C-alpha positions as CSV (number, residue, x, y, z in Angstrom):
1,M,-5.3,8.9,8.0
2,R,-3.2,11.9,8.7
3,R,-3.1,15.6,8.1
4,A,-0.6,18.3,8.7
5,L,-1.0,20.5,11.7
6,A,-1.7,23.4,9.6
7,A,-3.8,22.4,6.9
8,L,-3.6,24.3,9.0
9,A,-5.7,22.8,9.8
10,G,-22.3,-17.6,0.4
11,L,-19.8,-20.2,-0.3
12,A,-17.4,-21.5,2.3
13,T,-14.0,-19.9,2.0
14,I,-12.1,-23.0,1.3
15,L,-13.9,-25.5,-1.0
16,A,-10.7,-27.4,-1.6
17,A,-7.4,-27.6,0.2
18,A,-5.4,-30.1,-1.7
19,I,-1.8,-30.1,-0.7
20,V,0.9,-31.3,-3.1
21,A,4.5,-31.3,-1.8
22,L,7.0,-32.7,-4.2
23,T,10.7,-32.2,-4.6
24,A,13.6,-34.4,-5.4
25,G,12.9,-37.0,-2.8
26,L,12.3,-34.5,0.1
27,A,9.3,-34.3,2.5
28,P,7.0,-31.3,2.4
29,P,7.7,-28.3,4.6
30,A,6.3,-28.4,8.1
31,A,3.2,-26.4,8.9
32,V,3.7,-22.8,9.8
33,A,3.2,-21.9,13.4
34,A,0.7,-19.2,14.5
35,A,3.5,-16.8,15.1
36,G,6.7,-16.8,13.1
37,P,10.2,-15.7,14.0
38,G,9.5,-12.2,12.7
39,T,6.8,-11.5,15.2
40,G,7.9,-13.7,18.1
41,T,6.1,-16.2,20.3
42,G,3.1,-15.6,22.5
43,Y,2.0,-12.3,23.9
44,L,4.2,-9.2,23.6
45,H,5.3,-6.7,26.2
46,T,8.0,-4.0,26.5
47,S,11.4,-3.8,28.0
48,G,13.0,-0.3,27.9
49,N,12.7,0.8,24.3
50,K,12.2,-2.8,23.0
51,I,9.1,-4.8,22.2
52,V,9.8,-8.4,23.3
53,D,7.9,-11.7,23.2
54,S,6.9,-14.2,25.9
55,T,10.5,-15.6,25.8
56,G,12.1,-12.2,26.1
57,A,13.3,-12.2,22.5
58,T,13.2,-8.8,20.8
59,V,10.5,-8.3,18.2
60,R,10.3,-5.7,15.5
61,L,7.0,-4.9,13.9
62,T,7.3,-4.0,10.2
63,G,3.8,-3.6,9.1
64,I,1.2,-2.0,6.8
65,N,-2.1,-0.2,7.2
66,W,-5.1,-1.6,5.4
67,F,-7.9,0.9,5.9
68,G,-11.7,1.0,5.1
69,M,-13.3,-0.2,8.3
70,E,-13.3,3.4,9.5
71,T,-15.3,4.6,6.4
72,D,-18.9,4.2,5.4
73,N,-18.0,0.8,3.9
74,R,-17.2,-0.4,7.5
75,T,-14.8,-3.0,6.1
76,F,-11.6,-3.2,4.3
77,H,-11.3,-1.4,1.0
78,G,-10.3,-3.4,-2.0
79,L,-12.7,-6.2,-1.3
80,W,-14.4,-4.9,-4.5
81,S,-11.3,-5.8,-6.6
82,S,-10.4,-9.0,-8.5
83,N,-7.8,-9.9,-5.8
84,P,-9.6,-11.9,-3.1
85,W,-9.1,-10.9,0.5
86,K,-6.9,-13.8,1.3
87,G,-4.8,-13.0,-1.8
88,Q,-4.2,-9.6,-0.5
89,L,-3.0,-10.9,2.9
90,D,-0.8,-13.5,1.1
91,L,0.8,-10.7,-0.9
92,M,1.4,-8.5,2.2
93,A,3.1,-11.4,4.0
94,S,5.1,-12.4,1.0
95,L,6.4,-8.9,0.7
96,G,7.6,-9.0,4.3
97,Y,4.9,-7.1,6.2
98,N,4.6,-8.9,9.5
99,T,2.0,-6.7,11.1
100,L,-1.4,-5.4,10.1
101,R,-2.7,-2.1,11.5
102,V,-6.5,-2.0,11.1
103,P,-8.3,1.4,11.3
104,F,-11.9,1.3,12.4
105,S,-14.6,3.6,13.6
106,D,-17.0,2.9,16.5
107,D,-19.8,2.8,13.8
108,A,-18.4,-0.5,12.6
109,L,-19.0,-2.1,16.0
110,K,-22.6,-1.1,16.4
111,P,-25.4,-3.7,16.4
112,G,-26.8,-3.9,12.9
113,A,-23.7,-2.5,11.2
114,T,-23.3,-3.7,7.6
115,A,-20.3,-4.1,5.4
116,T,-20.5,-2.8,1.8
117,G,-18.2,-2.6,-1.2
118,I,-17.6,-6.4,-1.5
119,N,-17.2,-8.3,-4.7
120,D,-19.3,-11.3,-3.9
121,Y,-18.0,-13.2,-7.0
122,V,-14.4,-12.9,-5.8
123,N,-15.2,-13.0,-2.1
124,P,-18.3,-15.3,-1.7
125,D,-17.2,-16.3,1.8
126,L,-17.8,-12.7,2.9
127,V,-21.4,-12.3,1.7
128,G,-23.7,-11.4,4.5
129,N,-20.9,-11.1,7.0
130,T,-20.9,-8.2,9.5
131,P,-17.9,-5.9,9.8
132,M,-16.7,-7.8,12.9
133,Q,-17.2,-11.2,11.2
134,I,-15.0,-10.1,8.4
135,L,-12.4,-8.7,10.8
136,D,-12.5,-12.0,12.7
137,K,-11.7,-13.8,9.4
138,V,-8.9,-11.5,8.6
139,V,-7.4,-11.8,12.1
140,A,-7.6,-15.6,11.9
141,Y,-6.0,-15.9,8.4
142,A,-3.3,-13.2,9.0
143,G,-2.5,-14.7,12.4
144,G,-2.2,-18.1,10.8
145,K,0.5,-16.6,8.6
146,G,2.4,-15.4,11.6
147,M,1.2,-11.8,11.3
148,R,0.3,-9.6,14.2
149,I,-2.7,-7.2,14.3
150,I,-3.0,-3.8,15.9
151,L,-6.5,-2.3,16.1
152,D,-6.6,1.4,15.5
153,R,-9.6,3.4,16.6
154,H,-9.3,5.8,13.7
155,R,-12.5,7.9,14.1
156,P,-15.5,8.1,16.5
157,T,-17.8,7.8,13.5
158,S,-17.4,7.1,9.9
159,A,-18.0,10.8,9.2
160,G,-14.4,11.8,9.7
161,Q,-11.5,12.4,12.1
162,T,-11.8,14.5,15.2
163,A,-9.4,16.7,17.2
164,L,-10.6,15.0,20.4
165,W,-11.2,11.4,21.1
166,Y,-14.9,11.9,21.5
167,N,-17.8,13.8,20.0
168,S,-21.5,14.2,20.6
169,A,-22.3,11.0,18.8
170,T,-19.6,8.9,20.5
171,P,-18.9,10.1,24.0
172,E,-15.8,9.0,26.0
173,S,-17.9,6.4,27.8
174,T,-18.7,4.7,24.4
175,W,-15.1,4.9,23.3
176,I,-13.9,3.1,26.4
177,A,-16.7,0.6,26.4
178,D,-16.0,-0.3,22.8
179,W,-12.3,-0.8,23.6
180,K,-13.1,-3.0,26.5
181,W,-15.4,-5.1,24.4
182,L,-12.7,-5.6,21.7
183,A,-10.1,-6.4,24.3
184,Q,-12.3,-9.1,25.7
185,H,-13.3,-10.4,22.3
186,Y,-9.7,-11.0,21.3
187,A,-8.4,-11.8,24.8
188,N,-7.4,-15.4,23.9
189,N,-5.9,-14.6,20.5
190,P,-2.2,-13.6,20.7
191,A,-2.3,-12.5,17.0
192,V,-4.1,-9.3,18.1
193,I,-1.5,-7.5,20.2
194,G,-3.0,-4.2,21.2
195,A,-5.0,-1.0,20.9
196,D,-4.0,2.2,19.2
197,L,-6.4,4.2,21.3
198,H,-7.2,7.1,19.0
199,N,-5.9,8.3,15.7
200,E,-4.2,11.6,15.4
201,P,-5.5,13.8,18.3
202,H,-4.7,17.3,17.3
203,A,-5.1,21.0,17.9
204,E,-8.2,23.0,17.3
205,G,-9.1,26.6,18.0
206,T,-6.7,29.5,18.3
207,N,-4.9,30.1,21.6
208,P,-5.8,31.2,24.2
209,N,-9.1,29.6,23.2
210,A,-7.9,26.2,22.4
211,T,-10.5,23.4,22.0
212,G,-8.3,20.5,20.7
213,S,-6.2,17.8,22.3
214,C,-3.4,18.9,24.5
215,W,-0.6,17.0,26.2
216,G,0.0,17.7,29.9
217,C,-2.3,20.7,30.2
218,G,-4.3,19.0,33.0
219,V,-7.8,19.7,31.6
220,P,-9.6,16.3,31.6
221,E,-11.8,17.1,28.6
222,R,-8.8,18.0,26.5
223,D,-5.7,16.4,27.9
224,W,-5.0,13.4,25.6
225,R,-2.3,12.0,27.9
226,L,-4.9,11.7,30.7
227,A,-7.5,10.2,28.4
228,A,-5.0,7.7,27.1
229,E,-4.4,6.6,30.7
230,R,-8.2,6.2,31.4
231,A,-8.8,4.2,28.2
232,G,-5.5,2.3,28.5
233,N,-6.1,1.2,32.0
234,A,-9.7,0.2,31.2
235,V,-8.4,-2.0,28.4
236,L,-5.8,-3.6,30.7
237,S,-8.4,-4.3,33.3
238,V,-10.0,-6.8,31.0
239,N,-7.0,-7.9,29.0
240,A,-3.6,-7.4,30.6
241,N,-1.8,-8.9,27.7
242,W,-2.4,-6.1,25.2
243,L,0.1,-3.4,24.3
244,I,-1.3,0.1,24.5
245,F,-0.3,2.3,21.6
246,V,-0.5,6.0,22.3
247,E,-0.1,8.6,19.6
248,G,1.1,12.2,20.1
249,V,-0.8,15.4,19.5
250,S,0.0,18.2,17.0
251,C,0.5,21.1,19.4
252,P,1.0,20.5,23.1
253,S,-1.4,23.3,24.1
254,G,-4.1,21.9,22.0
255,G,-4.6,25.1,20.1
256,L,-3.2,26.9,17.1
257,S,-0.9,29.9,17.4
258,N,-2.3,33.3,16.8
259,V,-0.2,34.4,13.8
260,W,-1.7,37.9,13.8
261,D,-0.6,39.0,17.3
262,G,2.8,40.0,16.1
263,D,4.6,38.2,18.9
264,P,6.6,35.2,17.6
265,S,7.4,34.2,21.2
266,N,3.8,33.1,21.6
267,D,4.0,30.8,18.6
268,E,4.1,27.1,19.6
269,D,6.3,24.4,18.1
270,C,3.7,22.1,16.4
271,G,4.1,19.0,14.3
272,W,2.0,16.5,12.4
273,W,-1.4,15.4,13.7
274,G,-0.6,12.6,16.2
275,G,3.2,13.2,15.6
276,N,4.2,15.5,18.5
277,L,5.3,13.6,21.6
278,S,7.7,16.3,22.8
279,K,6.0,16.5,26.2
280,A,5.7,12.7,26.8
281,G,9.1,12.7,28.6
282,Q,7.9,15.3,31.1
283,Y,4.4,14.0,31.2
284,P,4.5,10.2,30.6
285,V,1.5,8.0,30.1
286,R,1.0,6.0,33.3
287,L,-0.5,2.6,33.0
288,S,-1.7,0.2,35.7
289,V,0.2,-2.8,34.1
290,P,3.9,-2.2,33.6
291,N,5.7,-2.8,30.3
292,R,2.7,-2.3,28.1
293,L,3.2,1.2,26.7
294,V,4.3,1.9,23.2
295,Y,4.4,5.4,21.8
296,S,3.1,5.6,18.2
297,P,3.7,8.9,16.3
298,H,3.0,9.7,12.7
299,D,5.2,11.4,10.1
300,Y,4.6,12.4,6.5
301,A,6.2,14.0,3.5
302,T,5.3,16.9,1.2
303,S,2.5,15.0,-0.6
304,V,0.5,15.4,2.6
305,Y,1.7,18.9,3.6
306,H,4.7,21.0,3.0
307,Q,6.2,21.5,6.4
308,S,8.8,24.3,6.9
309,W,11.6,21.8,7.6
310,F,11.5,20.5,4.0
311,D,12.8,24.0,3.0
312,D,15.7,24.0,5.4
313,P,19.0,24.5,3.4
314,S,20.5,21.6,5.2
315,Y,17.7,19.2,4.2
316,P,17.8,16.2,4.7
317,A,20.5,16.5,7.3
318,N,18.1,18.5,9.6
319,M,15.5,15.7,9.7
320,P,17.1,13.4,12.4
321,G,17.0,16.4,14.8
322,I,13.3,17.0,13.9
323,W,12.5,13.3,14.6
324,D,14.6,13.4,17.8
325,K,12.7,16.4,19.1
326,Y,9.2,15.1,18.4
327,W,9.5,11.4,19.3
328,G,12.9,9.8,18.7
329,Y,14.3,10.9,22.1
330,L,11.8,8.4,23.8
331,Y,13.6,5.6,22.0
332,K,17.1,6.9,22.3
333,Q,16.7,7.6,26.0
334,N,15.3,4.0,26.5
335,I,12.1,5.5,27.9
336,A,9.7,3.4,25.7
337,P,9.4,1.7,22.3
338,I,8.4,3.6,19.3
339,M,6.0,2.2,16.7
340,L,5.7,4.7,13.8
341,G,2.0,4.1,13.1
342,E,1.7,6.0,9.9
343,F,4.2,7.4,7.3
344,G,3.7,7.5,3.6
345,T,4.1,9.5,0.3
346,T,3.2,9.4,-3.3
347,L,6.9,9.7,-4.2
348,A,5.9,12.4,-6.6
349,S,8.9,14.5,-5.7
350,N,12.6,13.8,-5.1
351,T,12.2,15.5,-1.7
352,D,9.7,12.8,-0.7
353,K,11.9,10.0,-2.0
354,I,14.8,11.3,0.1
355,W,12.5,11.7,3.1
356,L,11.4,8.1,2.9
357,Q,14.9,6.8,2.5
358,E,16.2,8.9,5.4
359,L,13.3,8.1,7.7
360,L,13.7,4.4,7.3
361,K,17.5,4.8,7.9
362,Y,16.7,6.7,11.1
363,L,14.3,3.9,12.3
364,G,17.2,1.5,11.9
365,T,17.8,-2.0,10.4
366,G,17.3,-5.4,11.8
367,V,15.4,-6.6,14.8
368,N,16.7,-3.8,17.0
369,G,15.3,-1.0,14.8
370,M,12.1,1.0,15.7
371,S,8.8,-0.7,14.7
372,F,6.5,0.8,12.0
373,T,3.4,0.3,9.9
374,Y,3.5,2.0,6.5
375,W,0.5,4.0,5.2
376,S,-0.9,2.4,3.3
377,W,-1.7,-0.9,1.5
378,N,-4.6,0.9,-0.2
379,P,-4.0,2.6,-3.6
380,N,-7.0,4.9,-2.8
381,S,-5.2,7.0,-0.2
382,G,-5.5,10.3,-1.9
383,D,-2.3,12.0,-0.7
384,T,0.0,9.0,-0.4
385,G,-1.2,6.2,-2.7
386,G,-0.5,2.7,-1.7
387,I,1.9,-0.2,-1.9
388,V,-0.4,-1.8,-4.5
389,L,-1.7,-0.1,-7.6
390,D,-5.3,0.4,-8.6
391,D,-5.8,-3.3,-9.4
392,W,-5.0,-4.1,-5.8
393,T,-2.5,-6.7,-7.1
394,T,0.4,-5.0,-8.8
395,V,3.1,-3.8,-6.4
396,N,4.4,-0.2,-6.6
397,Q,8.0,-1.2,-7.1
398,A,9.4,2.3,-6.4
399,K,8.0,2.3,-2.9
400,Q,8.6,-1.4,-2.1
401,S,12.2,-1.3,-3.2
402,I,12.9,1.5,-0.6
403,I,11.0,-0.2,2.2
404,Q,12.0,-3.8,1.5
405,P,15.4,-3.9,3.2
406,Y,13.8,-2.9,6.5
407,L,11.1,-5.6,6.5
408,I,11.2,-8.7,8.7
409,P,8.9,-11.4,7.2
410,P,6.2,-12.9,9.5
411,V,7.3,-16.5,8.8
412,G,10.5,-18.3,7.7
413,G,13.8,-16.5,8.4
414,G,17.2,-17.6,9.4
415,T,20.5,-16.9,7.8
416,P,22.2,-19.0,5.1
417,P,25.0,-21.3,6.4
418,T,28.6,-20.0,5.9
419,S,29.6,-23.1,3.9
420,P,27.7,-23.7,0.7
421,G,25.9,-26.9,0.0
422,P,23.5,-28.4,-2.5
423,A,20.4,-26.4,-3.4
424,A,17.0,-28.1,-3.1
425,C,13.5,-26.8,-2.6
426,S,10.0,-28.0,-2.0
427,F,6.7,-27.1,-3.7
428,S,3.5,-26.9,-1.7
429,Y,0.2,-26.1,-3.4
430,K,-3.3,-25.4,-2.0
431,V,-6.6,-24.0,-3.2
432,T,-7.5,-21.2,-0.8
433,S,-10.9,-20.1,-2.3
434,S,-13.2,-21.1,-5.2
435,W,-16.3,-20.1,-7.0
436,Q,-18.3,-21.1,-10.0
437,G,-15.9,-21.1,-12.9
438,G,-12.7,-20.3,-11.1
439,F,-10.5,-20.6,-8.0
440,Q,-7.6,-19.0,-6.1
441,A,-4.5,-21.0,-5.2
442,E,-1.2,-20.4,-3.5
443,V,2.2,-22.1,-3.8
444,T,4.8,-22.0,-1.1
445,L,8.4,-22.8,-2.1
446,T,10.8,-23.7,0.7
447,N,14.6,-23.8,0.3
448,T,15.4,-27.2,1.9
449,G,19.0,-27.1,0.9
450,S,22.0,-25.5,2.6
451,S,22.8,-22.7,0.1
452,A,20.7,-19.8,-1.3
453,I,18.7,-20.0,-4.5
454,D,19.1,-17.0,-6.7
455,D,16.3,-15.9,-9.0
456,W,14.1,-18.9,-8.1
457,T,11.7,-20.4,-10.6
458,A,8.8,-22.9,-10.2
459,T,7.1,-24.8,-12.9
460,W,4.1,-27.2,-13.0
461,S,1.4,-28.3,-15.4
462,F,-2.4,-27.9,-15.2
463,P,-5.0,-29.7,-17.3
464,S,-6.1,-28.1,-20.5
465,G,-8.9,-25.6,-19.9
466,V,-7.3,-24.0,-16.8
467,T,-6.3,-20.4,-17.6
468,L,-4.5,-17.7,-15.7
469,D,-6.3,-14.6,-14.5
470,N,-4.1,-12.8,-12.0
471,G,-0.9,-13.6,-10.1
472,W,1.0,-11.9,-7.3
473,S,4.2,-12.1,-5.4
474,A,5.9,-13.7,-8.5
475,T,5.8,-13.3,-12.2
476,V,3.3,-16.0,-13.1
477,T,2.9,-17.0,-16.8
478,Q,1.2,-19.7,-18.7
479,S,2.1,-21.4,-22.0
480,G,-0.5,-24.1,-22.9
481,T,-0.6,-26.5,-19.9
482,T,2.8,-25.4,-18.6
483,W,2.8,-22.8,-15.9
484,T,5.9,-20.9,-14.6
485,A,6.4,-18.6,-11.7
486,K,9.6,-16.5,-11.4
487,A,10.9,-14.6,-8.4
488,P,9.9,-11.0,-8.1
489,S,12.6,-8.4,-8.6
490,W,12.2,-7.1,-5.1
491,S,12.9,-10.5,-3.5
492,P,14.9,-12.7,-6.0
493,K,16.9,-14.7,-3.4
494,L,15.6,-17.6,-1.3
495,A,18.0,-18.3,1.5
496,A,18.5,-21.7,3.1
497,G,15.5,-22.5,5.2
498,Q,13.4,-19.6,3.9
499,S,10.0,-19.8,2.2
500,A,8.4,-17.7,-0.5
501,T,4.6,-17.8,-1.2
502,F,3.0,-16.6,-4.4
503,G,-0.7,-16.8,-5.5
504,F,-2.9,-16.7,-8.5
505,T,-6.5,-16.7,-9.6
506,T,-7.6,-18.9,-12.5
507,N,-10.5,-19.8,-14.7
508,G,-11.3,-23.4,-14.5
509,P,-12.4,-26.1,-12.0
510,S,-10.9,-26.0,-8.5
511,T,-10.5,-29.8,-8.7
512,S,-7.6,-29.3,-11.1
513,Q,-4.3,-30.4,-9.5
514,P,-0.8,-29.4,-10.6
515,T,1.4,-32.2,-12.0
516,N,5.1,-32.4,-12.5
517,P,5.9,-29.5,-10.0
518,S,9.5,-28.5,-9.7
519,C,11.5,-25.5,-8.4
520,A,15.1,-24.4,-8.6
């Protein structure tokens, strides 16, 4: 997670996979490829300020952070909830998040590391799994939905963040060795696209006795730019297909200004932890494999820290200049792509709402906009909250409605034809997980016609005795044996060729099959 500079400081997963695909005389939709249109094909690389796929097509990452593997739990938070892990990924993808940024600490990679905080009734397939085994399952499932994964070394240990990329418990040699191991582990999996080398390097100590991460100062023990080169090149030596994501610092000197010396000229221009890339133009990160560098700053609102620029009389008109200065120039001057790795807010104030609206506008719309991963999926992020509420199922509509127009879904896509035609859709059902007394299922609706379907609705019947527990990505209701799902308010339209997936958990036997399915 992020801080302001000056705070100042047991069972198999799938016990049934019955597929029902019924529409008015139409075949079921084709299986989804491992990478959808939203995240391109094959491995990714860069070209100027763009991220492109193996065919040269521009890719925009519009993702989400799901944290927990960096904490004492050593795995994703929310696995304790009533929403199974696959259900959470289904919901992310259905909302339009095409990339998953996964924070971790080196502790989670150690031999003997154990994962805690898992509801074994809801997630029986995770019981006894190590942190890496759980990560492998998440990577495989998310990748199968067309999502891409960025690994974020968030902390050296689960104890907390550090100003430098190493500490006494985790020296630089361990940091690099762990990254090389991960790069080799996922070397043949294009769903995992790269390494965010270290989260939020920042200043520490008061100048001239700085002890934190600097940029371009030339001191090997503190110069984050040089450390990023060492680690990035080590990663590329074992996996040349990965992107290397490099965050900024807070203060280029690596130290805090002495506010008591009475000399404002000595005060340094500092920004968010990991958010200051103002020196990257002068001192760029140099990698051994070309077209692999992505700069990844962080930016936040007043719910994290009240920076001085929020009080500027011209706010929010002053903000594009702030973003230009710290990192936006790298994109605008075609130096490198930007992937805004973290940004978030509780939306508790109107200032923060405006900030989120203006920041997304600044990042741009469509495939040519700057990439981003929002902080966070988790509702238990203290100073930002999450996209889901405390039940890990209900979507925070206020946030999602602001972000939604900028999201590029991981699968489906395409634009409706200019000439309208008859509407038709397909209904595909499968059980994704089951346990004694209940199961989880998902339904994918695909518009197989040539015109858009507004406010789509799906209906089906289940045998008596099957009852609804939770639903997501649609308003799912039950009346006796008749079940109905209606389009969510944030995504009511289903364009020609597009798909929408929703899920639900039930009480009842997993052998139950839907009958008389229909959609319109």
